[in-house]
C-alpha positions in Angstrom: 61.4 55.3 52.0 63.8 57.5 53.9 64.4 61.3 53.8 66.9 63.4 52.0 67.1 66.5 54.2 66.5 67.6 57.8 66.9 70.5 60.2 68.0 69.9 63.7 67.3 72.6 66.3 70.0 72.6 69.0 73.7 71.8 69.0 73.7 69.9 72.2 74.5 66.3 72.7 71.2 64.9 71.4 71.0 67.3 68.4 74.6 66.6 67.3 74.2 62.9 67.7 71.1 62.9 65.6 72.7 65.1 63.0 75.6 62.6 62.7 73.3 59.5 62.7 71.3 61.1 59.8 74.2 62.6 57.8 76.4 59.4 57.8 73.5 57.7 56.1 73.1 60.3 53.3 70.8 62.9 54.7 71.6 66.6 54.2 71.5 68.1 57.7 71.4 71.7 58.9 71.9 72.4 62.6 70.3 75.6 64.0 71.9 76.9 67.2 71.1 80.1 69.0 74.6 80.5 70.5 77.1 82.2 68.3 79.7 79.4 68.8 80.0 76.0 70.4 81.7 77.1 73.5 83.1 75.2 76.6 80.1 75.2 78.8 78.6 72.9 81.4 80.5 70.4 83.6 80.7 66.6 83.8 78.7 63.8 82.4 78.4 60.1 83.3 78.1 58.1 80.1 76.7 54.7 81.0 77.0 51.7 78.7 73.7 52.3 77.0 74.8 55.8 76.0 78.3 54.7 75.1 76.8 52.1 72.7 75.5 55.0 70.6 78.8 56.9 70.6 80.6 53.7 69.6 78.2 53.1 66.8 78.8 56.6 65.6 82.5 55.7 65.4 83.7 58.0 68.2 85.3 55.6 70.7 88.9 56.5 69.9 88.2 60.2 70.1 86.5 59.9 73.5 89.7 58.4 74.8 91.8 61.1 73.2 89.8 63.8 75.0 90.5 62.3 78.4 87.4 60.2 79.0 87.8 58.4 82.4 86.8 54.7 82.7 84.6 54.5 85.8 85.6 51.7 88.1 82.8 51.8 90.6 79.9 53.7 92.1 80.7 54.4 95.8 78.3 55.5 98.5 79.5 57.2 101.6 77.9 58.8 104.6 78.5 62.6 105.0 80.0 62.3 108.5 82.9 59.9 107.8 85.1 58.8 104.9 84.1 55.1 105.0 82.3 53.4 102.1 78.7 52.4 102.8 78.6 50.4 99.6 80.6 49.9 96.4 79.1 48.9 93.1 82.0 47.4 91.0 81.5 48.7 87.4 84.5 46.6 86.3 82.3 43.5 86.6 80.2 44.8 83.7 80.6 42.9 80.5 83.7 44.1 78.5 81.5 45.9 75.9 79.6 47.8 78.7 82.1 50.4 79.8 81.1 53.4 82.0 82.9 56.7 81.4 83.1 60.2 82.9 83.6 63.1 80.5 83.5 66.8 80.4 80.4 68.0 78.6 82.3 70.5 76.5 84.7 67.7 75.4 81.9 65.4 74.3 80.2 68.3 72.5 83.4 69.1 70.7 83.9 65.5 69.6 80.4 65.4 68.3 80.6 68.7 66.5 83.8 67.8 64.8 82.3 64.5 63.6 79.2 66.3 62.4 81.3 68.7 60.3 83.3 65.8 58.8 79.9 64.3 57.7 79.1 67.6 55.9 76.5 68.8 58.4 75.9 72.6 58.0 75.8 74.8 61.0 73.8 78.1 61.3 75.1 79.6 64.6 73.6 82.6 66.3 70.3 81.7 64.8 67.2 81.7 67.0 63.9 79.9 66.2 60.7 81.9 66.7 58.1 79.3 65.7 57.6 76.0 64.1 54.8 74.9 61.9 54.3 71.1 61.3 52.9 70.0 58.0 53.5 68.0 54.9 56.7 70.1 54.5 57.3 71.4 58.0 58.8 74.9 58.4 60.3 77.1 61.0 60.4 80.9 61.3 63.6 82.6 62.7 63.6 85.7 64.7 64.6 87.7 61.6 61.4 86.5 60.0 63.2 84.3 57.5 61.8 80.8 57.0 63.4 77.4 56.5 61.8 74.1 55.3 62.8 70.5 55.4 61.3 67.0 55.2 62.1 66.6 58.9 62.6 69.1 61.7 64.1 67.7 64.9 63.5 69.6 68.1 66.6 69.0 70.3 66.3 72.4 71.9 66.1 71.4 75.5 63.7 72.3 78.4 62.6 75.5 76.8 61.9 73.9 73.5 60.0 75.8 70.8 59.4 72.5 69.0 57.7 71.0 72.2 55.5 74.1 72.4 54.5 73.7 68.7 53.4 70.1 69.3 52.0 70.3 72.8 51.6 73.9 74.0 53.2 75.0 77.3 53.6 72.3 80.0 53.0 72.6 83.7 56.5 72.3 85.2 56.8 72.7 89.0 59.7 73.3 91.4 60.6 70.0 93.1 61.9 71.6 96.3 65.5 70.7 95.3 68.4 72.6 94.0 71.7 71.5 92.6 75.1 73.3 92.5 77.5 72.3 89.8 81.3 73.0 89.9 84.6 71.5 88.9 87.7 71.6 91.1 91.3 70.4 90.7 91.8 66.8 91.8 94.1 67.5 94.8 92.3 64.9 97.0 93.3 61.7 95.2 89.7 61.1 94.0 89.5 57.5 92.6 88.1 56.8 89.1 84.7 56.3 90.7 81.3 58.1 90.9 81.1 58.9 94.6 77.7 59.7 96.2 78.2 61.2 99.7 74.8 61.0 101.4 73.6 63.4 104.1 70.3 64.6 105.7 68.2 66.2 103.0 71.3 66.6 100.7 73.9 64.7 98.8 77.1 65.3 96.8 78.0 63.4 93.6 81.7 63.6 92.6 83.7 61.9 89.8 86.9 62.7 87.9 87.2 64.3 84.5 89.9 64.9 81.9 92.2 62.1 82.7 91.6 62.6 86.4 92.9 66.1 86.6 89.6 67.6 87.5 86.7 66.6 89.7 83.1 67.2 88.8 80.7 68.1 91.6 76.9 68.1 91.8 75.6 69.0 95.2 71.8 68.6 95.7 69.9 70.2 98.6 66.2 70.0 99.6 64.8 73.4 100.3 61.5 75.3 100.2 62.9 78.4 98.5 62.2 78.5 94.8 65.2 78.6 92.4 65.3 79.3 88.7 65.5 76.5 86.3 68.6 75.9 84.2 72.2 74.8 85.1 74.2 78.0 84.3 73.2 80.5 87.0 76.2 81.7 88.9 76.1 81.5 92.7 78.3 82.5 95.7 80.4 79.5 96.8 79.7 80.6 100.4 76.0 79.5 99.9 77.2 76.0 98.9 79.6 75.7 101.8 76.9 76.8 104.2 74.5 74.3 102.9 77.0 71.4 103.2 78.8 72.6 106.3 78.5 69.2 108.0 80.2 67.2 105.3 83.6 66.1 106.4 86.6 64.4 105.0 87.1 64.3 101.2 83.6 65.6 100.5 84.2 68.7 102.7 87.6 69.3 101.1 86.1 69.3 97.6 83.3 71.6 98.6 85.7 74.0 100.3 87.7 74.1 97.0 84.8 75.3 94.9 85.3 78.9 93.5 82.6 79.4 90.9 79.6 77.2 91.3 76.4 77.4 89.3 73.0 76.9 90.8 70.2 74.9 89.2 66.6 74.7 90.4 65.3 71.3 89.7 61.9 71.4 88.1 59.7 68.5 87.2 58.3 68.4 83.6 55.8 65.9 82.3 56.9 63.6 79.5 55.5 65.4 76.3 52.2 63.7 75.2 53.1 64.3 71.6 56.7 63.8 70.4 56.0 64.0 66.6 53.5 65.4 64.2 53.7 66.8 60.7 57.3 66.0 60.2 58.4 67.6 63.5 60.0 65.3 66.1 61.3 65.9 69.7 64.2 64.2 71.4 66.1 64.5 74.7 65.0 67.2 77.2 62.6 68.7 74.7 60.5 65.5 75.0 61.3 64.3 78.5 63.3 66.4 80.9 64.9 64.0 83.5 66.0 64.8 87.1 69.7 64.1 87.6 69.4 61.3 90.1 70.2 58.4 87.7 72.7 60.3 85.5 70.6 59.5 82.4 69.8 62.8 80.8 72.5 62.7 78.2 72.3 58.9 77.8 68.6 59.1 77.0 69.2 61.9 74.4 71.8 59.7 72.7 69.4 56.8 72.6 66.7 59.0 71.2 69.0 60.4 68.5 69.9 56.9 67.3 66.4 55.5 67.4 64.9 58.6 65.7 67.5 58.5 62.9 67.1 54.8 62.4 63.3 55.0 62.0 63.3 57.9 59.5 66.1 56.4 57.5 64.2 53.2 57.1 60.6 54.5 56.9 60.7 58.3 56.4 58.5 60.7 58.4 55.8 58.1 58.3 57.8 56.1 60.9 57.8 58.9 63.5 54.9 57.4 65.4 56.9 54.2 65.8 59.8 56.2 67.1 57.6 57.7 69.9 56.1 54.3 70.7 59.6 52.8 71.0 60.9 55.4 73.3 58.1 56.4 75.7 58.0 53.3 77.9 61.8 53.4 78.4 62.1 57.0 79.2 59.2 56.9 81.6 60.8 54.0 83.5 64.1 55.9 83.7 62.4 59.1 85.0 60.5 57.1 87.6 63.8 55.4 88.7 65.6 58.7 88.9 62.9 60.2 91.1 63.0 57.3 93.4 66.7 57.7 94.1 66.5 61.1 95.8 65.0 60.0 99.1 67.6 57.2 99.4 70.4 59.7 99.3 68.8 62.1 101.8 68.1 60.0 104.9 68.5 61.6 108.3 70.5 59.9 111.1 68.3 57.3 112.8 66.9 53.8 112.5 65.8 54.2 108.9 69.2 55.4 107.7 70.9 52.7 109.7 68.8 49.9 108.2 69.1 51.3 104.6 72.9 51.7 104.9 73.3 48.3 106.5 71.3 46.7 103.6 73.5 48.5 101.0 76.7 47.5 102.8 75.7 43.8 103.0 74.4 43.7 99.5 77.6 45.1 98.0 79.8 42.7 99.9 77.7 39.5 99.9 75.9 39.7 96.5 77.8 42.3 94.3 76.6 40.7 91.1 73.0 40.9 92.2 73.3 44.6 92.9 74.9 45.2 89.5 72.3 43.0 87.9 69.6 45.3 89.1 70.8 47.7 86.4 70.6 45.3 83.5 67.4 46.8 82.3 69.2 50.2 82.0 72.8 49.5 81.1 72.3 46.3 79.1 70.2 48.0 76.4 71.9 48.7 73.1 69.5 50.6 70.8 72.0 50.3 67.9 71.8 46.5 67.9 68.1 46.6 66.7 
């Protein structure tokens, strides 16, 4: 019923998780990656309980702790013009099996890559895919014109996915009018083990600790009309970041002033791919459903996709791929909608609307903290590995 071999395109979080989930159940997996080595790239990640459930099922809990994963204690919201909490969502009230962690992307990728190799996954590095042809035995052509075939080809190749194009053609992404700077700085400000959202007019700053609390990850989002290129690794002058967030005071201002080498990321909106699978080719993660970063679910959705995809094809072969898509589409669409809805809440300008919104958050977190936390049950409470 299942499959015996697979090719995974992309050695990111989703691709590596899928390769482990397949290989540990007997599938011979080859990972194709265009980079010549799995290097330390990117910045921080928030792994929420739903994503952590997949990592736990892959047997990686101990290694996450060894690599400095930080247990998140709360989500804190602050106004940009003072250092006082507007609201505090206590993550320690989550059930014991629903931990929330902060981790450097490079550390998580390294943990996943080591596990994949231990499960005899083969890596072809410095290899670029030119085209993909679905079929009874799907195949891909590399840029050197060589061809590879497998029973299953998994497109985990991100927002510029060749696999997505093979199944859907080009999509109509558009600039959202928002950009994000990413950076890490030393934790010299005593940042708690919390995800802090500092809210300002038409901009906000997200910060949380990494690597045992030694570093702080920063994501600074600004609304603006000037177009910016998509992708999270375009270097930018830190003076541009400081100018955009000049009014942020206290800890937020100190962290921004400490940034030395930010990258700039133009946030573009892509539609969810209409077709996730056909002819033995399947998509996961950003290749299927790029997600704006306002709910911290991009990596978590890729982890969920990886597990559900592997589970379906192990049990039912490529014939089960339509069920994989059916199982995932409603959930990722709900996550994407929720993420889009968060942006305006963070960007309120001073005035009656901001005052009312902040007052409601303040009262809710103090008077009914469990109700506020319970509003995320639909997201954090899902464990795709339990099905």
